[in-house]
C-alpha positions in Angstrom: 12.3 7.5 15.6 15.3 9.1 13.4 17.5 5.9 14.1 14.7 4.1 12.4 14.3 6.4 9.0 17.4 4.9 6.6 18.3 2.8 4.2 19.9 -0.2 6.4 16.4 0.0 7.5 14.7 0.0 4.1 17.1 -2.7 3.0 15.9 -5.1 5.9 12.6 -4.2 5.4 12.9 -5.4 1.3 14.7 -8.5 2.5 11.3 -9.4 5.0 8.8 -8.1 2.7 10.4 -10.4 -0.2 10.9 -13.8 1.8 6.5 -13.0 2.7 5.8 -13.1 -1.3 8.1 -15.8 -1.5 5.8 -17.7 1.1 2.6 -16.4 -0.7 3.9 -17.6 -4.4 4.4 -21.2 -3.7 0.4 -21.6 -2.1 -0.5 -18.9 -5.6 1.1 -21.5 -7.6 -1.2 -24.4 -6.8 -4.1 -25.7 -7.9 -6.7 -23.7 -5.7 -9.9 -25.9 -7.1 -8.0 -28.8 -5.1 -9.0 -26.5 -2.0 -12.2 -27.4 0.0 -14.6 -24.7 1.3 -13.2 -23.7 4.4 -11.2 -21.5 6.6 -8.2 -23.3 5.1 -8.5 -21.7 2.1 -5.4 -20.2 -0.4 -5.6 -17.1 0.6 -6.1 -17.5 4.4 -3.1 -20.0 4.3 -1.2 -17.0 2.4 -1.9 -14.8 4.1 -0.9 -16.0 7.7 2.0 -17.5 5.8 3.2 -13.8 5.4 1.9 -12.2 8.4 3.9 -15.2 10.5 7.2 -14.4 8.5 6.9 -10.5 8.6 5.9 -10.2 12.5 8.8 -12.6 13.9 11.5 -11.0 11.7 10.7 -7.5 12.3 10.4 -8.4 15.8 13.9 -10.1 15.2 15.2 -7.0 13.2 13.5 -3.9 15.7 12.3 -5.8 19.1 11.4 -2.4 20.6 8.3 -1.6 18.1 5.1 -2.8 18.2 3.5 -4.2 15.4 -0.5 -3.7 14.1 -0.8 -6.4 11.2 -4.3 -6.8 9.0 -4.2 -10.3 11.6 -3.5 -8.9 14.6 -8.0 -9.0 15.3 -6.7 -9.1 19.5 -5.2 -5.6 19.5 -7.5 -3.1 20.4 -7.4 0.5 20.1 -6.6 0.5 24.1 -3.4 -1.5 23.4 -2.3 1.0 20.7 -3.2 4.3 21.3 -0.5 5.0 23.2 2.0 4.0 20.5 4.1 6.5 18.9 6.2 4.2 16.5 5.1 1.0 15.4 5.0 -1.0 12.1 1.6 -1.4 10.3 1.2 -4.4 7.7 -0.9 -5.6 5.3 0.6 -9.3 4.4 -1.5 -10.1 1.4 -3.4 -6.9 -0.2 -5.3 -7.6 -2.8 -7.0 -10.5 -1.9 -10.1 -10.7 -5.1 -6.7 -10.3 -7.1 -4.8 -13.3 -5.2 -8.2 -15.3 -6.1 -8.6 -14.6 -9.6 -4.5 -15.1 -9.8 -3.9 -11.9 -11.8 -0.8 -10.9 -10.1 -2.3 -7.8 -8.8 -1.5 -8.2 -5.0 1.5 -7.1 -2.8 2.8 -7.2 0.7 2.9 -3.7 2.5 5.0 -3.2 6.0 5.0 0.7 6.4 6.8 2.4 9.6 4.6 4.9 11.5 5.8 7.9 13.3 3.4 10.5 15.1 0.2 9.0 12.5 2.5 9.7 9.6 3.7 6.9 7.1 7.8 7.5 7.3 9.2 4.3 5.1 7.1 2.1 3.7 8.2 -0.9 1.1 5.8 -2.2 -1.3 6.3 -5.7 -2.9 4.4 -7.4 -5.8 5.5 -11.0 -5.5 4.1 -12.1 -8.7 6.1 -9.7 -10.6 9.2 -9.7 -8.4 8.8 -5.6 -8.1 9.6 -3.8 -5.0 8.8 -0.2 -4.3 10.4 1.5 -1.5 10.8 4.9 0.0 11.1 7.5 3.5 11.1 10.7 4.4 14.5 12.0 3.3 15.9 9.2 1.4 13.4 9.2 -1.8 11.6 6.6 -4.0 13.1 3.5 -5.7 11.8 1.6 -7.6 13.7 -2.5 -8.2 13.2 -4.7 -10.8 15.3 -7.6 -12.2 17.9 -6.3 -9.8 18.0 -2.6 -10.7 17.0 0.1 -8.7 15.6 3.1 -10.3 14.5 6.2 -8.5 11.1 7.4 -9.1 9.5 10.5 -8.9 5.4 11.6 -9.2 4.5 13.0 -12.3 3.6 16.7 -12.1 1.2 17.2 -14.4 -0.9 15.5 -16.8 0.3 15.0 -20.4 -2.0 15.1 -23.5 -5.1 13.9 -21.2 -5.8 12.7 -17.3 -4.6 9.0 -16.4 -6.8 8.3 -13.9 -6.5 5.1 -11.8 -9.4 3.4 -10.7 -10.2 -0.4 -8.4 -9.9 -3.7 -10.2 -12.8 -5.0 -7.9 -14.6 -1.9 -6.5 -16.1 0.8 -9.0 -18.5 2.9 -7.3 -21.0 5.7 -8.7 -19.2 8.1 -6.6 -16.0 7.1 -9.2 -18.9 7.3 -12.0 -19.8 10.7 -11.0 -16.6 11.6 -10.7 -14.9 11.5 -13.3 -17.3 13.2 -14.9 -15.7 16.2 -13.7 -12.5 15.5 -16.5 -12.8 16.8 -20.1 -10.4 14.0 -21.4 -9.1 11.3 -19.1 -8.0 7.4 -19.8 -9.2 4.8 -16.7 -7.2 2.3 -15.6 -7.9 -0.1 -13.2 -5.4 -2.1 -11.1 -5.6 -4.1 -8.1 -4.5 -3.5 -4.4 -1.8 -1.0 -3.4 -0.2 -0.9 -7.1 -2.2 2.0 -7.7 -0.2 4.1 -5.3 2.8 2.9 -7.0 1.8 3.9 -10.2 1.5 7.7 -9.3 4.8 7.2 -7.2 6.8 6.3 -10.4 4.7 8.9 -13.2 2.8 6.4 -14.9 -0.6 8.0 -13.5 -1.5 11.4 -12.9 -4.7 10.7 -9.9 -6.0 7.8 -7.8 -8.9 9.0 -6.4 -10.5 6.3 -4.1 -14.0 7.0 -2.9 -14.8 4.0 -1.2 -13.9 2.6 1.9 -9.9 1.2 3.0 -8.6 0.3 6.1 -5.0 2.0 7.4 -2.9 -1.1 6.6 -4.1 -0.9 2.7 -2.6 2.1 2.3 0.1 3.0 4.8 3.2 1.5 2.9 2.4 2.5 -0.3 1.4 6.1 1.1 5.2 6.4 2.6 6.3 5.5 -1.0 4.1 8.0 -2.6 5.3 11.1 -0.5 9.0 10.3 -1.1 7.9 10.3 -4.1 6.9 13.9 -4.3 3.6 12.9 -3.6 0.7 13.3 -1.2 -2.6 11.1 -0.4 -4.8 13.5 0.9 -8.6 13.2 2.3 -11.2 15.6 0.4 -10.5 18.7 2.7 -6.9 18.4 1.4 -5.3 17.2 4.6 -2.7 14.4 5.1 -4.3 10.5 5.7 -3.3 9.8 9.7 -2.7 6.3 10.7 -3.6 4.9 14.7 -7.5 6.5 14.7 -9.6 4.4 16.9 -11.3 4.1 13.6 -8.9 2.0 11.5 -10.9 3.1 8.3 -10.0 5.8 6.1 -12.2 8.7 4.7 -11.7 9.1 0.9 -8.6 10.0 -0.5 -6.4 11.5 -4.0 -3.3 10.6 -4.8 -1.4 12.8 -6.8 1.9 15.5 -7.5 1.8 17.3 -4.5 1.4 20.8 -7.0 -1.4 19.1 -8.8 -4.8 20.5 -8.6 -7.3 18.4 -9.0 -11.6 18.9 -9.4 -12.8 18.1 -5.5 -15.6 16.3 -4.5 -18.0 15.4 -1.3 -18.8 12.4 0.5 
C-alpha cells in the first residue's frame, strides 16, 4: 500500500478529479429548465459523467485497486468485505447545492487502506479549488495555480466558528449548539465543511445526522493530513468499508481541541 501514498499519486488523482469536475461544469452551466422530470435530470447526467471519468481513469492508472463509488450500486458487501486497499469515490457531493446552483458541490476521491482514509482529493469545480492530502505528506490547497500548505486551527479565537449543513439542519444540532457560550454558525454544502476545518477557517464541524462513507472519506483524509480528526461521539476515528455504509454522528476539529460531547 505504501507505494500508493505519494506525491505522484496525489497529482494523478487531482488531475482525474479536475477532469470529472469539468464534465460536471459542462452540465451545470446549462439551463436546467429545459430538462423534463425524468431519470435524465441534469443531476443524474452530471453524476454519471463524473463517475465514468473517475472510474475509467483510476482503473487505467491503478489497475490492481478496486473502486467503490456512490454509483456502484451493484457491489455488495460480500464483494468488498475483503478489500484491503481501494478507492472510495463520490463523483458529485452536494446534490442540493448543484440543483440550487450555489456552487457548493464537490468531487471526492479517497484511497482507503485497512479501513482508514490515507489519501484524499476534494475538487470544488465551480470555484476551481482543490484540497488534497495524504498520510505523511501534509495537506494543501490549490487555487488559481497557487499551492498552499494548510493546517487545522488549534483553538477558537474570540468565539467558536462552527459549521453546519446548508441543507440538513437538525434538532440535535440545535440542542448541541446550546452547549457553547459564544459561537458563529456558518452553513456550507457538501464536503466543503471538512475543507474549511482543514484550512483553519473554522473550529468545529459536528455532523449529527446521516452521511455515507463516500460523503466523508476524501475530505477526512485531507483533515487528518492537516492535523485534524474526524471522530465519532466516543472519540474513535470513522472507519470505512463497513457492512453498513452509513456513518455514525461525527465531529471534525483539531486533534488536540476539547469539544463538548453529546449522545445520539
